[in-house]
C-alpha positions in Angstrom: -17.8 -3.4 13.7 -18.9 -3.2 10.1 -17.7 0.3 8.8 -17.4 -0.9 5.1 -20.9 -2.4 5.3 -22.0 -2.4 1.5 -18.9 -0.9 0.1 -16.7 -2.1 -2.7 -12.5 -2.1 -2.0 -9.8 -2.3 -4.0 -6.4 -3.4 -2.4 -2.8 -3.8 -4.2 -0.2 -6.6 -2.9 -2.9 -8.7 -1.4 -0.8 -11.8 -2.0 1.1 -11.5 1.4 2.0 -9.2 4.3 0.4 -5.6 4.6 -2.1 -5.7 1.3 -3.2 -9.5 2.9 -3.7 -8.1 6.2 -5.7 -5.1 4.8 -7.9 -6.8 2.5 -8.7 -9.1 5.3 -9.6 -6.1 7.6 -11.6 -4.6 4.8 -13.4 -7.8 4.5 -13.8 -8.4 8.3 -15.7 -4.9 8.6 -18.1 -5.3 5.9 -16.3 -4.5 2.3 -16.5 -6.7 -0.9 -12.6 -6.6 -1.3 -11.1 -6.6 -5.1 -7.8 -8.2 -4.6 -5.0 -7.3 -6.9 -1.5 -8.8 -6.9 1.2 -10.1 -9.7 0.9 -13.6 -7.6 -1.8 -15.5 -8.6 -1.5 -18.4 -6.1 -1.0 -16.2 -3.0 -3.6 -13.6 -4.0 -6.3 -16.8 -4.7 -5.2 -18.0 -0.6 -6.1 -14.5 0.6 -9.6 -14.9 -1.0 -10.1 -18.1 0.3 -9.0 -17.2 4.0 -11.4 -14.1 3.5 -14.1 -16.4 2.4 -13.3 -19.1 4.9 -14.2 -15.9 7.8 -17.4 -15.4 6.3 -16.2 -12.3 3.8 -16.4 -11.6 0.0 -13.5 -11.1 -2.0 -12.3 -11.2 -5.8 -8.9 -12.0 -6.7 -7.5 -10.6 -9.7 -4.4 -10.8 -11.5 -2.3 -7.3 -11.5 0.7 -6.0 -12.6 0.5 -2.9 -11.0 3.5 -1.2 -13.0 1.5 -2.0 -16.0 -1.2 0.6 -16.7 -3.4 -1.7 -18.8 -2.9 -4.4 -16.3 -4.1 -2.1 -13.3 -7.1 -0.6 -15.2 -8.3 -4.1 -16.4 -8.2 -5.2 -12.8 -9.9 -2.4 -11.0 -12.8 -2.5 -13.6 -13.0 -5.9 -13.4 -13.7 -5.4 -9.4 -16.6 -3.2 -10.2 -18.0 -5.2 -12.8 -18.0 -8.2 -10.5 -18.6 -6.1 -7.1 -20.0 -2.6 -8.0 -18.5 1.0 -7.7 -15.2 0.9 -6.0 -15.7 3.1 -2.8 -12.0 2.5 -1.4 -8.7 2.1 -3.1 -5.8 1.2 -0.8 -2.4 0.8 -2.4 -0.1 -1.7 -0.7 1.6 -3.2 -3.3 5.8 -3.0 -2.9 8.9 -3.8 -3.1 12.7 -2.9 -2.4 16.3 -4.4 -1.7 19.4 -2.9 -0.6 22.2 -1.6 -3.0 25.3 0.6 -2.9 24.1 3.4 -5.0 27.3 3.5 -6.9 26.7 0.1 -7.9 22.6 0.0 -8.5 21.9 -1.7 -11.9 19.3 0.8 -13.7 17.1 -1.9 -14.1 16.5 -2.4 -10.2 16.3 1.8 -10.0 13.4 1.7 -12.8 11.7 -1.7 -11.4 11.4 -0.2 -7.5 10.1 3.0 -8.7 7.5 1.2 -11.0 6.2 -0.8 -8.4 6.3 1.5 -5.6 5.4 4.9 -7.0 4.1 4.4 -10.8 2.0 1.6 -9.4 0.5 3.9 -6.7 -0.4 6.3 -9.3 -1.6 4.0 -11.7 -3.9 2.1 -9.1 -5.2 5.8 -7.9 -5.8 6.5 -11.4 -7.7 3.5 -12.5 -10.1 3.8 -9.1 -10.5 7.6 -9.3 -13.3 7.3 -12.0 -15.6 4.9 -9.7 -14.8 7.6 -7.0 -15.8 10.7 -8.6 -19.3 8.9 -8.9 -20.2 9.5 -5.4 -17.4 9.8 -3.3 -14.8 7.7 -1.9 -11.3 7.0 -0.3 -7.6 6.5 -1.2 -5.3 5.1 1.2 -1.7 5.4 -0.3 1.3 3.4 1.5 4.3 5.0 2.0 7.4 4.4 4.6 9.3 6.1 7.1 11.9 5.7 4.0 9.9 8.4 2.7 10.4 10.6 5.7 13.7 9.9 6.5 16.7 9.5 4.5 18.4 5.6 5.2 21.7 3.9 3.6 21.6 1.5 0.5 17.9 2.2 -0.2 18.3 5.2 -2.4 15.4 4.1 -4.8 13.1 3.0 -1.9 13.5 6.2 0.0 12.8 8.1 -3.3 10.0 5.9 -4.1 8.1 5.8 -0.9 9.0 9.9 -0.6 7.1 10.7 -4.0 4.5 8.7 -2.8 4.1 11.1 0.2 4.1 13.9 -1.8 1.8 12.1 -4.6 -0.8 12.2 -1.7 -0.8 15.5 -0.9 -1.2 16.0 -4.9 -4.2 14.2 -4.9 -5.5 15.5 -1.6 -5.5 18.8 -3.0 -6.9 18.0 -6.6 -10.0 16.4 -5.5 -10.9 17.9 -2.1 -13.9 19.1 -3.2 -15.3 16.4 -5.1 -15.9 14.1 -2.3 -12.7 12.0 -2.2 -10.1 12.2 0.4 -6.5 10.9 -0.2 -4.0 9.8 3.0 -1.1 7.9 3.4 0.1 5.6 6.0 3.7 5.0 6.5 4.8 2.4 8.4 8.4 1.8 9.9 9.5 -1.9 10.5 7.1 -4.2 9.9 7.2 -8.4 9.9 6.4 -8.9 5.9 8.2 -10.5 2.7 9.5 -7.0 1.6 11.8 -6.5 5.1 12.9 -10.2 4.2 14.0 -8.9 0.8 16.0 -6.3 2.2 17.4 -8.2 5.0 19.1 -10.6 2.3 20.5 -8.4 0.4 22.7 -6.2 2.3 25.6 -5.0 0.2 28.9 -6.7 1.1 31.2 -4.3 3.5 27.8 -2.3 4.5 28.1 -1.3 8.0 25.6 -2.5 10.2 26.0 0.5 12.4 24.4 2.8 9.7 21.2 0.9 9.8 21.2 1.4 13.8 19.0 4.7 13.2 16.4 3.0 11.1 15.7 0.2 14.1 13.9 1.0 17.0 14.0 -0.3 20.7 10.0 -1.1 20.1 10.9 -3.8 17.2 9.0 -4.5 14.3 5.2 -3.9 13.5 2.5 -6.9 12.7 0.6 -6.1 9.2 -2.7 -6.2 11.4 -1.4 -3.3 13.7 -0.8 -1.3 10.2 -4.1 -2.7 8.8 -5.9 -1.3 11.5 -4.7 2.1 10.6 -5.3 1.8 7.6 -8.8 0.7 7.8 -9.6 3.9 10.4 -8.1 6.0 7.7 -10.3 4.6 5.1 -13.5 4.6 7.2 -15.9 7.7 7.8 -14.6 8.3 10.9 -11.4 9.9 9.3 -14.1 12.1 7.2 -11.9 15.3 8.2 -8.4 13.6 7.4 -7.1 14.8 3.8 -3.5 14.9 2.8 -2.1 13.7 6.1 0.9 11.3 6.2 0.0 9.2 9.5 3.6 7.9 10.7 3.3 4.3 12.7 7.2 3.4 13.0 7.9 2.7 16.7 9.0 6.1 17.4 11.7 6.2 14.4 10.6 9.7 12.9 10.5 11.5 16.3 
């Protein structure tokens, strides 16, 4: 299946987890992928893996919280690979905090990467998408659809991504651009490890049970399959949709 043959995609957060799986999936279906990540060694490994599988990709250093860095990376992808037609915003960070103890710098950093970073990647990609159409897929979380303890910044950032998606979808609906969101639940990725290693002292595990499902975690590859569908022409009629794939957490 070559749903992205001849297309150029940019994906953020490609050094690991969902970003890596998404870049690999799009490349396996024919896309040339601009891989954006702040961790150069991991990002370059992703590109090597794509190329070893017969795909085409380009590693680009990018701090998604910095507008100049994002624009340089996206412009670099377009210059080397061609007009960007698909943008996927996978870069994200998070950790647990008691909200009354959370340092302001951590709040700003989580929102800077997860929410501002999502906007900046979309903003940098839009001029290319406006020149012939295309698709944006943002990545939120079930944490953007429901509350969870010790996660005020993460929930706020992902809730912001949900409504940012709807706002962009409404704004560009008549410009041959669709904007949709995939909202995963638990997923076996480094960011989940970041959370699990930072549970505040005295935190109640019982309070976390409601954000766990008997179905366990998904794999990044499972979620990447959904992302690829939403980014493809098969999803032409989707716009402003929030696709929850979370093992039934938000039933």
